[in-house]
C-alpha positions as CSV (number, residue, x, y, z in Angstrom):
1,X,33.1,41.3,12.4
2,X,35.6,42.2,15.0
3,X,34.3,42.4,18.6
4,X,35.7,45.4,20.7
5,X,36.5,44.1,24.2
6,X,38.6,47.0,25.5
7,X,35.8,49.2,26.9
8,X,33.1,48.0,29.3
9,X,30.5,50.6,30.3
10,X,29.6,51.4,33.8
11,X,26.1,49.9,33.3
12,X,27.6,46.6,32.1
13,X,29.9,46.5,35.1
14,X,26.9,47.2,37.4
15,X,24.8,44.4,35.9
16,X,27.7,41.9,35.9
17,X,28.4,42.8,39.6
18,X,24.7,42.5,40.4
19,X,24.4,39.1,38.8
20,X,27.6,37.8,40.5
21,X,26.5,38.9,44.0
22,X,22.8,37.9,43.7
23,X,22.5,34.2,43.3
24,X,19.4,33.0,41.4
25,X,18.6,36.3,39.9
26,X,18.5,35.2,36.3
27,X,16.2,32.3,37.2
28,X,13.8,34.7,38.9
29,X,14.0,37.0,35.9
30,X,12.9,34.1,33.7
31,X,10.0,33.2,36.0
32,X,8.8,36.8,36.0
33,X,9.1,37.0,32.2
34,X,7.1,33.8,31.8
35,X,4.3,35.2,34.0
36,X,3.9,38.2,31.8
37,X,5.0,37.2,28.3
38,X,5.1,33.5,27.7
39,X,1.5,32.5,26.8
40,X,0.2,29.2,25.6
41,X,-1.0,29.1,22.0
42,X,-4.7,30.0,21.5
43,X,-7.0,27.5,19.7
44,X,-8.7,28.8,16.5
45,X,-12.1,28.6,18.2
46,X,-10.9,30.8,21.1
47,X,-9.3,33.1,18.7
48,X,-12.5,33.5,16.7
49,X,-14.5,34.1,20.0
50,X,-12.1,36.8,21.0
51,X,-12.3,38.6,17.7
52,X,-16.1,38.4,17.7
53,X,-16.4,39.8,21.2
54,X,-14.4,42.9,20.4
55,X,-16.3,46.2,20.2
56,X,-15.6,48.4,17.2
57,X,-14.3,51.9,18.3
58,X,-15.4,54.9,16.4
59,X,-12.9,57.1,14.5
60,X,-13.1,59.9,17.2
61,X,-13.7,58.3,20.5
62,X,-13.4,61.5,22.5
63,X,-15.9,63.5,20.4
64,X,-19.3,63.6,21.9
65,X,-22.2,62.6,19.6
66,X,-24.6,65.5,19.4
């Protein structure tokens, strides 16, 4: 598939300039991502405990039970 290289958007130019003028930015991005998203695998016992501890929610949680 041909790649079009003639046009570069303003957003892409901004990001490229930001990365070139801010040393270590990508490393800090990876560190921040790992804090929020990269989690260790959960053991089967821990997974079962989490599933058992969940409370079932009713079909209409905002309806008062009269």
